[in-house]
C-alpha positions in Angstrom: 114.0 112.5 102.7 113.7 112.1 99.0 111.8 114.9 97.2 112.1 113.0 93.9 112.9 109.5 92.7 116.2 111.0 91.4 117.2 111.7 95.0 116.3 108.2 96.1 118.4 106.7 93.4 121.3 109.0 94.2 121.2 108.1 97.9 121.1 104.4 97.1 123.6 104.1 94.2 125.5 107.5 94.2 124.3 108.2 90.7 122.0 111.2 90.0 119.6 110.6 87.1 117.3 113.6 86.6 113.8 112.3 86.5 110.6 114.4 86.5 109.0 112.1 89.0 108.2 113.3 92.6 108.4 110.7 95.3 105.0 111.6 96.7 103.4 111.4 93.3 105.0 108.1 92.5 103.5 106.5 95.7 100.1 108.0 95.0 100.2 106.3 91.6 101.3 103.1 93.2 98.4 103.4 95.7 95.9 103.7 92.8 97.4 100.8 90.9 97.3 98.5 93.9 93.8 99.6 94.7 92.8 98.8 91.1 94.3 95.4 91.3 92.6 94.4 94.5 89.3 95.8 93.4 89.5 93.8 90.1 90.1 90.6 92.1 87.1 91.3 94.4 84.8 92.2 91.5 85.7 89.0 89.7 85.0 87.0 92.9 81.6 88.6 93.4 80.6 88.0 89.8 81.7 84.4 90.0 79.4 84.0 93.1 76.5 85.7 91.2 76.4 88.7 93.5 77.0 91.1 90.6 76.3 90.4 86.9 77.6 91.8 83.6 75.5 94.3 81.8 74.6 94.3 78.1 75.6 97.3 76.0 74.7 98.0 72.4 77.4 99.5 70.3 77.0 101.0 66.8 79.9 100.0 64.6 81.0 101.0 61.0 80.0 104.6 61.6 81.8 107.5 60.0 83.8 109.7 62.5 81.7 112.7 63.5 83.0 116.3 63.6 83.2 116.3 67.4 85.3 113.1 67.3 87.8 114.7 64.9 87.8 118.0 66.8 88.6 116.3 70.1 91.2 114.1 68.4 92.9 117.3 67.1 92.7 119.0 70.4 94.1 116.2 72.6 96.8 115.3 70.2 97.8 118.9 69.8 98.0 119.4 73.6 100.2 116.2 73.9 102.6 117.3 71.2 102.5 120.9 72.5 103.7 119.8 75.9 105.8 116.7 75.0 108.0 118.5 72.4 108.5 121.4 74.8 109.5 119.0 77.5 112.1 117.3 75.3 113.8 120.6 74.4 113.6 121.9 78.0 113.9 118.7 80.0 115.8 120.4 82.9 112.8 122.8 83.5 110.5 119.8 83.6 112.7 118.1 86.2 112.9 121.1 88.5 109.1 121.6 88.8 107.0 119.0 86.8 103.5 120.3 87.9 104.3 123.9 87.2 105.7 122.9 83.8 102.7 120.8 82.9 100.1 123.3 84.1 101.9 126.3 82.6 101.0 127.9 79.2 104.4 127.2 77.8 104.7 124.6 74.9 106.0 124.0 71.4 103.5 125.1 68.8 105.0 123.2 65.9 105.1 120.1 67.9 101.4 120.4 68.8 100.4 121.0 65.2 102.5 118.0 64.0 101.1 115.6 66.6 97.5 116.9 65.8 97.9 116.2 62.1 99.6 112.7 62.4 97.4 111.2 65.1 94.2 112.6 63.7 95.1 111.3 60.3 95.9 107.8 61.7 92.5 107.8 63.5 90.6 108.9 60.4 92.4 106.4 58.2 91.6 103.6 60.7 87.9 104.6 60.8 87.8 104.7 57.0 88.8 101.1 56.8 86.2 100.1 59.4 83.3 102.0 57.9 80.3 99.9 56.7 77.7 100.8 54.1 75.1 100.1 56.6 76.3 100.6 60.2 74.9 98.0 62.6 74.4 97.5 66.3 76.1 94.7 68.2 75.5 93.7 71.7 78.5 93.2 74.0 78.7 92.2 77.6 80.5 94.4 80.1 81.8 92.7 83.2 82.1 94.8 86.4 85.8 94.2 86.6 86.3 95.7 83.1 85.1 99.0 84.6 88.0 99.2 87.1 90.1 101.4 84.8 87.4 104.0 84.5 86.5 103.7 88.1 90.1 104.4 89.0 90.3 107.4 86.7 87.0 108.8 88.0 88.1 108.2 91.6 91.4 109.9 91.0 90.0 113.0 89.4 87.0 113.5 91.7 89.1 112.5 94.7 91.8 115.1 93.9 89.1 117.7 93.5 87.5 116.8 96.8 90.9 116.6 98.6 91.8 120.1 97.3 88.5 121.5 98.4 88.7 120.1 101.9 92.4 121.1 102.2 91.7 124.7 101.2 88.8 124.9 103.6 91.1 123.7 106.4 93.8 126.2 105.3 91.7 129.0 104.0 94.3 131.6 105.1 96.9 130.0 102.8 94.4 129.8 100.0 93.6 133.5 100.2 97.3 134.4 100.0 98.0 132.2 96.9 94.8 130.8 95.4 96.4 129.7 92.1 99.4 128.1 93.8 97.3 126.2 96.3 95.0 124.9 93.5 97.7 123.6 91.1 100.0 122.3 93.8 100.1 118.4 94.0 100.8 118.7 97.7 98.2 119.7 100.2 95.6 116.9 99.7 93.2 116.1 102.5 92.4 112.3 102.6 88.8 112.6 103.8 88.1 115.2 101.0 89.5 112.7 98.6 87.4 109.9 100.1 84.2 111.8 99.9 84.9 113.2 96.4 86.0 109.9 95.1 83.0 108.1 96.5 80.5 110.5 94.9 82.2 110.1 91.5 82.5 106.3 91.6 78.8 105.8 92.9 77.6 108.1 90.1 79.5 106.2 87.4 78.7 102.6 88.6 75.0 103.5 88.9 74.9 103.5 85.0 75.8 99.9 85.0 73.2 98.8 87.6 75.8 98.1 90.3 74.2 98.5 93.7 76.0 101.1 95.9 76.4 98.8 99.0 78.0 96.1 96.9 80.4 98.5 95.3 81.3 100.0 98.7 82.1 96.5 100.1 84.3 95.7 97.1 86.3 98.9 97.5 86.7 98.7 101.2 90.0 96.7 101.4 91.3 98.6 98.3 90.7 102.0 100.0 92.5 100.9 103.2 95.5 99.6 101.1 95.6 102.7 99.0 95.7 104.9 102.1 98.6 102.9 103.6 100.6 102.9 100.4 100.0 106.6 99.8 101.3 107.4 103.3 104.7 105.9 102.2 104.9 108.8 99.9 104.2 111.3 102.7 107.0 109.7 104.8 109.6 109.4 102.1 109.1 112.9 100.7 108.5 114.7 104.0 105.4 116.5 102.7 104.4 118.0 106.1 102.2 115.1 107.3 104.3 114.5 110.3 103.6 114.7 114.0 104.2 117.1 116.9 107.6 117.4 118.6 108.8 114.2 120.1 111.7 115.0 122.5 111.4 111.8 124.5 114.3 109.3 124.3 113.6 106.2 122.3 112.3 103.4 124.5 114.6 100.5 125.3 112.2 98.0 123.6 112.7 99.8 120.3 116.5 99.9 120.5 116.8 97.4 117.6 114.7 99.7 115.3 116.1 102.7 113.4 115.8 106.1 115.2 113.6 107.5 112.6 110.8 105.2 113.5 110.6 106.9 116.9 111.3 110.5 116.0 112.8 112.3 113.0 113.8 115.8 111.8 112.9 115.1 108.1 116.1 116.4 106.4 115.7 117.4 102.8 111.9 117.5 103.1 110.0 118.4 99.9 108.2 121.4 101.4 111.5 122.9 102.7 110.2 123.3 106.2 112.3 124.0 109.2 115.8 125.5 109.5 118.8 125.4 107.0 120.9 122.3 107.3 124.5 122.7 108.4 125.6 120.1 105.9 123.2 119.7 103.0 125.6 117.2 101.3 126.0 117.2 97.5 124.6 120.0 95.3 122.0 117.6 93.9 120.0 118.1 97.1 119.6 121.9 96.4 117.1 123.5 97.2 115.9 120.9 99.6 118.5 121.8 102.3 116.1 122.1 105.3 115.2 120.0 108.3 113.0 120.5 111.3 114.5 122.2 114.4 113.1 119.5 116.7 112.4 115.8 115.9 108.8 114.9 115.5 106.6 111.7 115.5 106.8 110.0 112.0 103.0 109.7 111.9 102.9 108.8 108.2 105.0 105.7 108.9 102.7 104.6 111.7 99.6 105.0 109.4 101.3 102.8 106.8 101.9 100.1 109.3 98.4 100.2 110.9 96.6 100.5 107.6 98.5 97.5 106.2 97.3 95.4 109.1 93.8 96.7 108.7 93.9 95.9 104.9 94.9 92.3 105.7 92.1 92.0 108.2 89.5 93.3 105.8 90.8 91.1 103.0 90.6 88.1 105.3 87.0 88.6 106.5 85.5 89.8 103.3 84.3 86.3 102.3 82.7 85.7 105.7 80.4 88.7 105.7 77.2 88.1 103.8 75.3 91.3 104.5 75.9 94.0 101.9 77.4 97.2 103.3 78.7 95.7 106.5 82.3 95.3 105.3 82.3 99.0 104.2 81.0 100.0 107.7 83.8 98.0 109.3 86.2 99.9 107.0 84.7 103.2 108.1 85.0 102.3 111.7 88.7 101.1 111.3 89.6 104.2 109.3 87.9 106.5 111.8 89.6 105.0 114.9 93.0 105.0 113.2 92.8 108.6 112.1 91.2 109.8 115.3 94.0 108.3 117.4 96.8 109.5 115.1 95.5 113.1 115.2 96.5 113.2 118.9 100.2 113.3 117.9 99.9 114.7 114.4 100.4 118.4 113.5 97.3 119.9 112.0 95.2 123.1 111.9 92.5 123.2 114.6 89.1 124.8 114.7 88.5 127.0 117.6 85.7 124.8 119.1 85.7 122.2 121.9 89.2 123.4 123.1 90.6 122.8 119.7 89.6 120.1 117.2 90.8 119.3 113.7 88.8 118.7 110.6 90.0 115.1 110.5 88.9 114.5 114.1 85.4 115.7 113.3 85.2 113.5 110.2 86.8 110.5 111.7 84.4 110.7 114.7 81.5 110.8 112.3 82.9 107.7 110.5 83.1 105.9 113.8 79.4 106.6 114.4 78.4 105.7 110.9 80.4 102.5 110.9 78.9 101.3 114.2 75.3 102.4 113.5 75.5 101.4 109.9 76.5 97.8 110.8 73.8 97.5 113.4 71.0 98.7 111.1 72.2 96.7 108.0 72.5 93.4 110.1 69.1 94.1 111.8 67.5 94.7 108.4 69.0 91.5 107.0 67.7 89.5 109.9 64.2 91.0 109.5 64.2 89.9 105.8 65.1 86.4 106.8 62.3 86.1 109.3 59.7 87.3 106.9 
């Protein structure tokens, strides 16, 4: 396993380059980037077909910077300098625990003040050159695909909040023991919490641009499936605890040509330091990630990556053939639900003490199955009724 990209580079090339980039976080970022790219392509296609249209926005230009603009410029540039200069002088601390470093109160006061003065002056000077004696309004067209950057940012923030809420509800005992640690940790993110939180945020934002919810849902369906599959690469490579139950069965003969870790794995050097101390941790660069599971387990994150990649290709292929708005998203919900419901059977997870033990993901994935099937039926039925009128 590779807790950070530095460990991956070391394992591949034998060179240790200290980088403050965790493997899990890197693949989450890649998931968002790829989702943004596919969403942009889909929104451009829908606009070309006339399904969605650009909106007109009036912008006031030549206006003098307000007090609030200057205040927030000072604030954000101070925070950037406060953290960045501190990171430069204490780079090793940043590498050891990036999120703890970033979310801590430590920083460089002089660096913050210097950044605030320089960047606020540059903004003020630029605004002074652009000021007009009589500010005027200009109309600009905003294409839906131009909103993807904001959509991605809103989905990331609201998704992380939702993922944290659902994770802590599922692991409330751990939250009570260390509430601050659980909240600021970048691990412990529940996908369905992220899906629900992200959906609420994105639908709220796109409503301002008159984009119908069902059309946006359809446009995001392939992207969501792709993002989930790519994100699971980070789970597998870092060993973040999203693995399966013990798998002590020998690898089947038909899988003999595949690596052993595709059947069962002990996740050595896992990022959460779960299991027993390794007898041979290797080079000191692996410290303190010198743990592995006592028994091999199912590599469920790897299976989810493979399955979701196929599901993404399927959704991408059929997206042009489905004409009823909302149906593609219902198919996504169905596929997502069936994939997660099945994988939960061999995946380690906390269970609620109902129905002989059931996980949060099983409850939500079953609901998604029902919504996917019933939603498709009612949307298609409603579309046919309109055509017959």
